[in-house]
C-alpha atoms as one frame of an Amber mdcrd trajectory, in Angstrom:
protein
  68.833  80.971  96.834  69.073  77.296  97.633  72.360  75.601  97.053  73.726
  72.122  97.610  74.086  68.996  95.557  71.236  68.300  93.171  70.517  67.108
  89.673  67.936  68.383  87.250  66.471  64.976  86.369  62.935  64.537  87.623
  61.811  61.136  88.774  59.087  59.886  86.479  56.328  59.933  89.101  54.124
  62.971  88.412  51.006  60.861  88.167  51.814  58.483  91.017  48.913  57.165
  93.070  47.682  59.346  95.896  47.916  56.577  98.512  48.233  58.786 101.564
  45.300  60.921 100.464  43.005  58.006 101.252  44.447  57.130 104.661  41.552
  58.472 106.694  38.985  56.205 105.096  40.111  53.514 107.508  39.820  55.726
 110.599  36.109  56.457 110.398  36.717  60.130 111.197  36.232  61.822 107.835
  32.532  62.527 108.290  33.078  64.004 111.731  35.869  66.217 110.382  33.707
  67.611 107.617  31.045  68.598 110.120  33.358  70.522 112.451  34.651  74.056
 112.343  32.763  75.154 109.243  35.511  73.644 107.068  34.600  73.184 103.432
  36.088  70.146 101.779  38.060  70.794  98.572  36.600  70.019  95.211  36.474
  66.317  94.479  38.681  66.838  91.424  41.668  68.011  93.519  44.432  65.566
  94.442  46.122  68.086  96.721  45.315  71.099  98.840  47.690  72.982 101.118
  46.718  72.968 104.808  48.298  75.364 107.286  47.789  74.376 110.915  46.681
  77.110 113.306  47.790  76.459 116.898  46.955  78.537 119.944  50.381  79.138
 121.456  52.452  80.740 118.687  52.686  82.759 115.465  51.368  80.138 113.048
  50.655  82.751 110.325  54.277  83.241 109.155  55.451  83.091 105.504  52.147
  84.211 104.021  53.222  84.031 100.355  54.902  80.663 100.584  51.827  78.426
 100.046  50.907  80.143  96.772  54.489  79.668  95.612  54.412  75.936  96.332
  51.015  75.515  94.693  52.333  77.260  91.577  55.314  74.891  91.496  53.066
  71.842  91.735  51.016  73.145  88.816  54.157  73.954  86.832  56.051  70.692
  87.366  53.520  67.938  88.049  50.269  66.594  86.684  48.466  66.326  90.019
  45.245  68.281  90.315  45.846  71.164  92.714  43.316  73.183  94.676  44.716
  76.756  94.369  43.438  77.950  97.753  45.447  77.666 100.973  43.410  76.050
 103.760  43.926  77.324 107.315  42.574  74.874 109.878  42.947  74.885 113.676
  44.985  71.935 114.857  42.279  71.378 117.455  39.622  70.983 114.739  38.975
  67.351 113.658  38.726  68.654 110.083  42.517  68.597 109.882  42.488  64.832
 110.215  41.699  64.261 106.538  44.186  66.760 105.027  46.688  65.187 102.585
  49.490  67.443 103.883  49.870  69.873 106.796  52.292  72.740 107.382  53.179
  74.044 110.855  55.655  76.889 111.367  56.531  79.840 113.586  59.152  81.600
 115.691  57.682  81.388 119.178  56.697  78.872 121.817  54.798  75.792 120.690
  52.721  74.368 123.516  49.887  72.208 122.263  46.580  72.082 124.046  45.247
  68.634 124.912  43.006  68.579 121.821  45.824  69.825 119.581  48.123  67.117
 120.896  45.506  64.397 120.418  44.732  65.495 116.858  48.414  65.754 115.935
  49.081  62.250 117.261  46.026  60.718 115.589  46.765  62.388 112.250  50.369
  61.223 112.052  49.730  57.731 113.419  46.897  57.184 110.945  48.980  58.088
 107.888  49.109  61.885 107.765  52.129  64.035 106.947  53.200  67.244 108.758
  56.021  69.519 107.602  57.284  71.529 110.599  59.559  74.447 109.727  61.476
  76.558 112.264  61.362  80.178 111.076  64.189  81.079 113.461  66.600  78.965
 111.366  68.493  77.927 114.466  68.896  74.733 116.460  68.398  76.008 119.992
  65.761  78.735 119.795  62.383  78.802 121.509  60.502  77.257 118.588  63.049
  74.470 118.191  63.188  73.604 121.871  59.444  73.646 122.341  58.633  71.696
 119.153  61.154  69.022 120.032  59.642  68.780 123.506  56.161  68.372 122.027
  57.323  65.655 119.637  59.052  63.791 122.499  55.892  63.944 124.613  53.740
  62.594 121.789  55.997  60.062 120.083  58.818  59.355 122.543  62.180  60.881
 123.408  64.035  59.279 120.490  61.345  59.645 117.836  62.984  62.534 115.954
  65.815  61.072 113.893  68.153  62.464 111.274  67.096  61.690 107.707  69.884
  59.932 105.809  70.917  61.483 102.510  69.531  58.461 100.656  66.045  58.930
 102.094  63.288  58.597  99.440  62.249  62.196 100.167  65.289  63.376  98.219
  64.267  61.331  95.173  60.481  61.669  95.244  60.415  63.962  92.182  63.587
  65.964  91.602  66.862  64.405  92.730  68.878  65.930  95.581  72.090  64.638
  97.101  71.407  66.379 100.421  69.005  68.890 101.983  69.276  72.182 100.062
  70.863  75.007 102.046  68.949  78.254 102.541  70.286  81.797 102.342  69.227
  82.400 105.946  71.580  79.891 107.520  74.777  81.951 107.271  73.498  85.508
 107.233  74.316  86.390 110.836  70.724  85.981 112.006  70.335  82.766 113.939
  73.134  80.414 114.943  75.417  81.116 111.938  75.801  77.492 110.910  74.553
  75.401 108.024  72.148  72.766 109.271  73.339  69.799 107.293  70.406  67.538
 107.964  66.668  67.320 108.408  64.951  65.218 111.026  61.765  63.250 110.949
  59.484  60.827 112.733  58.663  57.527 111.075  55.553  55.507 111.804  55.596
  51.945 110.483  58.441  52.771 108.116  56.747  55.873 106.716  57.822  59.453
 107.383  54.927  61.177 109.165  56.705  64.311 110.447  59.410  66.231 108.578
  61.193  68.714 110.847  63.456  71.476 109.513  65.599  74.144 111.171  66.594
  75.490 107.760  63.713  77.997 107.408  62.527  76.835 104.026  59.289  78.751
 104.577  61.072  82.113 104.568  63.246  81.032 101.640  60.116  80.391  99.581
  58.189  83.420 100.875  58.165  85.618  97.779  55.730  86.322  94.989  55.538
  83.215  92.826  56.121  85.292  89.680  59.632  86.161  90.898  60.795  82.587
  90.390  61.532  83.389  86.766  64.519  85.474  87.908  66.147  82.571  89.753
  68.925  80.617  88.057  67.512  77.489  89.705  63.998  77.423  91.131  64.465
  76.996  94.886  60.930  75.664  95.389  61.769  72.389  93.668  62.490  70.831
  97.045  58.982  71.805  98.140  57.686  69.726  95.242  59.650  66.771  96.589
  58.151  67.215 100.049  54.589  67.326  98.728  55.060  64.434  96.319  56.538
  62.299  99.097  53.600  63.198 101.345  51.130  62.117  98.672  52.781  58.945
  97.450  54.871  57.360 100.221
């Protein structure tokens, strides 16, 4: 169960404008994306759909129940219109360029192909948001080392920076004083330390990549109906991540 400083007050933003959802209109790539890879665009009525990025080098398919859990939380806590289906799109497919939010996770090596690297860079630089989660919940494993190398190659050696505790991400819906801790961080599997910060990459003052070694994906990987047994719903931080992605 997540722990850490937090308050139960929700920021009054459930109907905030979906600014980032419209970012691709200025890139001229939406039509091309819809024609590639057999990807079906979500219903026009949806403000949000969950996109998992498939990449060639690693085990992108981890935490299979987590997306449904997050989607349920968005329906439960917010007024945004949610497409209930998880979308799985290859990172190399231009269709990913118009997603409002992307999730990339795994345990193994991450080594982008040229097309994957170009799409990742274009998506983030044009206003997209990627949540990268290390399922090894360590700071020096293969996934961590290889992801950090990829980010340095794309955005520069110093692009990944620690998020301060007053970052708007922690206030985008629920209020948190710090990144919630996961049950995996001190269970003897991994590096046996609490990772007291998240890192990110900002483009023009906007967070485009959120990078976590805390293994939130595994923490939220349970049947969504089991949340009723939790004293505090640990997916509330996922709501913050999505709401920041949509409104920042």
